[in-house]
Legacy VTK file of the C-alpha trace (Angstrom):
# vtk DataFile Version 3.0
C-alpha trace
ASCII
DATASET POLYDATA
POINTS 324 float
0.079 0.164 0.094
2.735 2.535 0.942
4.464 1.774 -2.236
1.711 2.154 -4.280
1.174 5.674 -2.385
4.595 6.239 -3.260
4.015 5.789 -6.893
1.071 7.900 -7.156
2.565 10.733 -5.712
5.528 10.478 -7.998
3.043 10.236 -10.673
1.410 13.562 -9.671
4.718 15.259 -9.136
5.804 14.250 -12.709
2.506 15.685 -14.031
2.747 18.960 -12.468
6.358 19.225 -13.540
5.287 18.513 -17.361
2.143 20.809 -16.840
4.832 23.671 -15.624
7.257 23.194 -18.342
4.436 22.892 -21.357
3.164 26.466 -19.527
6.554 27.852 -19.634
7.047 26.698 -23.399
3.572 28.076 -24.094
4.704 31.585 -22.682
7.962 31.726 -24.258
6.346 30.846 -27.662
3.666 33.688 -26.961
6.391 35.873 -26.350
8.257 35.156 -29.645
5.183 35.712 -31.550
4.522 39.094 -30.042
8.194 39.939 -30.365
7.896 38.966 -34.015
4.970 41.114 -34.604
6.260 43.889 -32.751
9.397 43.663 -35.197
7.324 43.509 -38.341
5.052 46.206 -37.485
8.199 48.421 -36.751
9.704 47.253 -40.236
6.580 48.415 -41.776
6.149 51.774 -40.014
9.772 52.047 -40.786
9.404 51.538 -44.540
6.327 53.602 -44.654
7.737 56.383 -43.097
11.026 56.265 -45.520
8.486 55.994 -48.546
6.790 58.981 -47.377
10.335 61.002 -47.036
11.614 59.838 -50.448
7.720 60.877 -52.133
8.338 64.055 -50.200
11.956 64.686 -51.444
10.879 63.879 -55.129
8.073 66.358 -54.655
10.156 68.930 -53.415
12.611 68.244 -56.225
10.203 68.370 -58.955
9.108 72.001 -57.521
12.761 73.145 -57.649
12.947 71.912 -61.187
9.525 73.437 -62.425
10.578 76.410 -60.725
14.041 76.522 -62.202
12.514 76.142 -65.925
9.749 78.669 -65.181
12.755 81.167 -64.573
14.641 80.059 -67.082
11.861 80.408 -69.672
11.061 83.794 -68.267
14.534 84.889 -68.751
14.788 83.639 -72.331
11.716 85.260 -73.323
12.698 88.670 -71.689
16.004 88.512 -73.365
14.168 87.670 -76.916
11.745 90.597 -76.184
14.353 93.220 -75.222
16.154 92.299 -78.490
12.762 92.512 -80.778
12.401 95.635 -79.124
15.889 97.047 -79.750
15.438 95.560 -83.537
12.286 97.460 -83.852
13.676 100.641 -81.878
16.695 100.667 -84.790
14.257 99.966 -87.636
11.777 102.662 -86.586
14.899 105.291 -85.805
15.912 104.315 -89.561
12.572 104.553 -91.064
12.044 108.094 -89.186
15.353 109.159 -90.392
14.671 108.137 -93.941
10.957 109.762 -94.119
12.236 112.926 -92.068
15.432 113.398 -94.677
14.475 113.691 -98.315
17.766 112.947 -99.747
17.909 109.627 -97.491
14.348 108.731 -98.853
15.247 109.184 -102.510
18.495 107.249 -101.981
16.492 104.316 -100.505
13.310 104.243 -102.995
16.250 104.399 -105.852
18.157 101.876 -104.178
15.348 99.300 -103.628
14.124 99.969 -107.135
17.830 99.504 -108.775
18.092 96.024 -106.677
14.580 94.857 -107.724
15.409 95.839 -111.536
18.677 94.254 -111.335
17.282 91.014 -109.831
14.662 90.651 -112.533
16.637 91.918 -115.529
19.406 89.647 -114.601
16.778 86.644 -114.225
15.170 87.443 -117.478
18.207 87.770 -119.221
19.738 84.613 -118.219
16.542 82.971 -118.989
16.521 84.354 -122.789
20.135 83.701 -122.969
19.820 80.333 -122.055
17.147 79.730 -124.375
18.926 80.921 -127.177
21.774 78.691 -126.552
19.792 75.857 -125.988
17.853 76.482 -129.005
21.158 77.182 -131.010
23.715 74.469 -129.621
21.271 72.118 -127.708
19.342 68.862 -128.538
16.010 69.275 -130.533
13.153 68.064 -127.818
11.942 65.519 -130.318
15.170 63.562 -129.762
14.998 60.667 -127.366
18.311 59.191 -127.910
21.643 60.443 -129.781
25.110 59.462 -129.708
25.924 62.844 -129.946
25.938 64.998 -126.646
23.029 67.363 -125.621
25.657 70.181 -126.251
28.580 70.412 -128.549
31.064 70.420 -125.085
28.827 67.440 -123.745
29.773 65.153 -126.573
33.470 64.389 -125.418
32.694 61.312 -123.370
29.968 59.965 -125.779
32.425 60.008 -128.531
35.196 58.237 -126.355
32.395 55.768 -125.581
31.467 55.341 -128.978
35.271 54.746 -130.037
35.688 52.287 -127.310
32.483 50.215 -128.507
33.650 50.146 -131.968
36.701 48.694 -130.829
35.073 46.281 -128.248
32.819 44.974 -131.248
35.358 44.521 -133.418
37.241 42.468 -130.852
33.929 40.406 -130.306
33.473 40.410 -134.319
36.849 38.784 -134.591
36.263 36.180 -132.134
32.536 34.925 -132.816
32.038 36.136 -136.479
29.112 38.764 -135.671
29.879 42.181 -136.765
26.853 43.727 -134.811
28.137 43.038 -131.136
25.122 42.005 -129.154
22.750 41.894 -131.955
21.776 38.459 -133.162
20.114 38.385 -136.641
19.118 35.704 -139.236
22.330 35.415 -141.149
20.759 36.452 -144.656
19.317 39.600 -142.610
22.927 40.024 -141.060
24.696 40.318 -144.390
22.025 42.500 -145.880
22.305 44.925 -142.857
26.268 44.534 -143.040
26.273 45.458 -146.709
24.152 48.444 -146.005
26.478 49.677 -143.191
29.456 49.057 -145.643
27.572 50.966 -148.635
26.700 53.848 -146.163
30.385 54.178 -145.040
31.767 54.058 -148.484
29.198 56.747 -149.527
30.150 58.953 -146.744
34.095 58.552 -147.300
33.231 59.410 -151.017
31.273 62.496 -150.431
28.084 61.061 -151.958
24.523 61.527 -151.157
23.100 59.231 -148.827
20.270 56.753 -149.548
17.394 56.444 -147.097
16.128 53.322 -145.574
12.771 51.654 -144.414
12.837 48.916 -141.708
9.612 47.252 -141.172
8.319 43.999 -139.252
6.088 43.106 -136.082
7.275 44.978 -132.941
10.067 43.943 -130.988
12.057 42.323 -133.603
15.024 44.484 -133.133
14.537 47.467 -135.970
15.978 50.137 -133.444
19.015 47.825 -132.201
20.010 47.421 -136.103
19.682 51.021 -136.906
21.773 51.801 -133.975
24.416 49.374 -134.717
24.349 50.065 -138.383
25.281 53.892 -137.516
27.921 52.821 -135.484
29.491 50.406 -138.060
29.072 52.997 -140.865
30.985 55.808 -138.749
27.755 57.830 -138.470
26.228 59.607 -135.528
22.657 58.600 -134.735
19.501 59.877 -133.224
16.655 58.337 -132.150
12.816 60.017 -132.289
9.254 58.261 -132.337
6.560 59.279 -134.786
4.062 59.519 -131.880
5.731 62.483 -130.435
5.161 64.835 -133.483
1.120 64.675 -133.161
0.915 66.421 -129.473
2.947 69.049 -130.606
0.187 70.471 -132.864
1.321 73.634 -134.653
4.418 73.647 -133.226
5.551 70.284 -134.887
6.884 72.265 -138.061
8.861 74.372 -136.233
10.278 71.373 -134.039
10.932 69.341 -137.325
12.882 72.173 -138.876
14.980 72.426 -135.813
15.488 68.636 -135.758
17.123 69.038 -139.314
18.845 71.901 -138.471
20.886 70.336 -135.920
21.560 66.976 -137.564
22.899 68.901 -140.454
25.536 70.190 -137.976
26.995 66.638 -137.306
30.560 66.296 -138.600
30.393 62.621 -139.237
27.228 62.653 -140.629
23.741 61.462 -138.922
21.391 58.504 -139.245
17.999 59.883 -138.277
16.097 56.991 -136.921
12.294 57.359 -136.825
10.627 54.701 -134.987
6.638 54.361 -135.269
6.802 56.232 -138.478
3.328 55.594 -139.516
2.003 57.832 -136.839
2.685 60.665 -138.471
4.119 59.874 -142.290
0.991 58.085 -143.468
-0.663 59.067 -146.988
-1.903 63.221 -146.977
-5.078 62.187 -148.463
-6.172 60.278 -145.324
-9.197 62.157 -144.002
-8.587 61.815 -140.232
-5.091 63.637 -140.541
-5.493 66.986 -138.826
-4.223 70.399 -140.498
-0.890 70.223 -138.174
-0.225 66.555 -139.016
-0.445 67.507 -142.516
1.828 70.523 -142.060
4.321 68.262 -140.310
4.276 65.636 -142.729
4.832 68.447 -145.745
7.720 69.925 -143.605
9.673 66.658 -143.364
8.877 65.663 -147.101
10.463 69.310 -147.904
13.671 68.571 -145.906
14.055 65.210 -147.387
13.068 65.931 -151.058
16.620 66.313 -151.863
19.472 64.192 -151.514
21.654 64.781 -148.587
25.414 64.005 -147.846
24.519 65.052 -144.183
21.522 63.085 -143.120
20.712 59.343 -143.181
16.905 59.164 -143.008
15.879 55.645 -141.609
12.140 54.992 -141.075
10.621 51.815 -138.893
6.777 50.657 -138.862
4.908 48.105 -138.273
2.465 48.728 -141.263
4.662 49.635 -144.451
1.551 49.927 -146.447
0.409 53.114 -144.454
3.108 55.039 -145.473
LINES 1 325
324 0 1 2 3 4 5 6 7 8 9 10 11 12 13 14 15 16 17 18 19 20 21 22 23 24 25 26 27 28 29 30 31 32 33 34 35 36 37 38 39 40 41 42 43 44 45 46 47 48 49 50 51 52 53 54 55 56 57 58 59 60 61 62 63 64 65 66 67 68 69 70 71 72 73 74 75 76 77 78 79 80 81 82 83 84 85 86 87 88 89 90 91 92 93 94 95 96 97 98 99 100 101 102 103 104 105 106 107 108 109 110 111 112 113 114 115 116 117 118 119 120 121 122 123 124 125 126 127 128 129 130 131 132 133 134 135 136 137 138 139 140 141 142 143 144 145 146 147 148 149 150 151 152 153 154 155 156 157 158 159 160 161 162 163 164 165 166 167 168 169 170 171 172 173 174 175 176 177 178 179 180 181 182 183 184 185 186 187 188 189 190 191 192 193 194 195 196 197 198 199 200 201 202 203 204 205 206 207 208 209 210 211 212 213 214 215 216 217 218 219 220 221 222 223 224 225 226 227 228 229 230 231 232 233 234 235 236 237 238 239 240 241 242 243 244 245 246 247 248 249 250 251 252 253 254 255 256 257 258 259 260 261 262 263 264 265 266 267 268 269 270 271 272 273 274 275 276 277 278 279 280 281 282 283 284 285 286 287 288 289 290 291 292 293 294 295 296 297 298 299 300 301 302 303 304 305 306 307 308 309 310 311 312 313 314 315 316 317 318 319 320 321 322 323
C-alpha cells in the first residue's frame, strides 16, 4: 500500500512538472510571437516613413526643377523681347530718319528699285540667253536618244565611249564572227544589214549623197537596235525619235522638225536619223483623219528630205509599211 502511494505521488509530481514546463514553453512561444509581430510592425512603419520621405523629397525636387524651368523660360523670353524691341527701335529710328530726310528717302527708294530691277533683269536675261543657247546649240526636244551630246561640249565622253564600243565590237566580231556586237540577226538579214552599213560608210567616204532606208516588221524584232549598230558600223552619229511625239506638238510640230534637221546637219560625221513608229505621222496625206497640224508636219518633213543629202540618212521603222 505504501509503495502504491509513493508511486502515485511520484506520478502526480511528474505530471505537475510536465504541466509547468508546457506552460513555460507556451508562454515563451507567445512571447516570441509577440516580439516577431512587434518587429514586423516596426519594419512596416519604418518602410512607410522612408517611402513618405522619398516621395516628399521627389516632390520638392520636382517643384525646384519646375521653378528653375519657369525662371529660365522667363529669362529667355525677356531676352528675346528685349532683342526684338531693340531691333524694332533701330528699324523705327532708321525709317524716321529716312522719312524725315528727303535725300535719304530718295536714295533708299532708288536703291530698292535698282536692286529689284537688277534681280529681275538678271533673271530674265539669263533665261533668254539660256533659251537662245539651248535653241542654237542644244539637242532638239524630239530626240529621245543620240550618240551626240546634248551640247557640243558634252559629246566628248559619248564620242570616246562610241570609239571604245566600236573597238570592243571589232574584238567580239573577230572572236564570234558577228559584226553587230550583241545584236543577233538571221544570217541572211545580217548580211544585208552589213552590206547597207558598208555602202553607207563608202558613201560617206566618197562624199556622195546618202540613200534613205525603211525597216519594217512586227514589234520587238530589233529594228531600233539594228539601226543603231548600223550607224556605229558606218561611222555615223545616230539619233532616235518616235513618230508618236509629233502629233501632240500641234502647230509647233513644223518648227520642231525644222530645228531637228538643222541640228542634224551640224554633225561632222553625218547622222542617221531613225524615226520609230513612222506611220504615226508619215501616213498618206489624203487620209481624212489627218489634222491640219499633222499634214503640215508631214509637208515639212517631205520638204527637208525631198533632195538627196550628204549629211543625213533617214531610216524609218514601221509595223505597217503599206500606210506610208
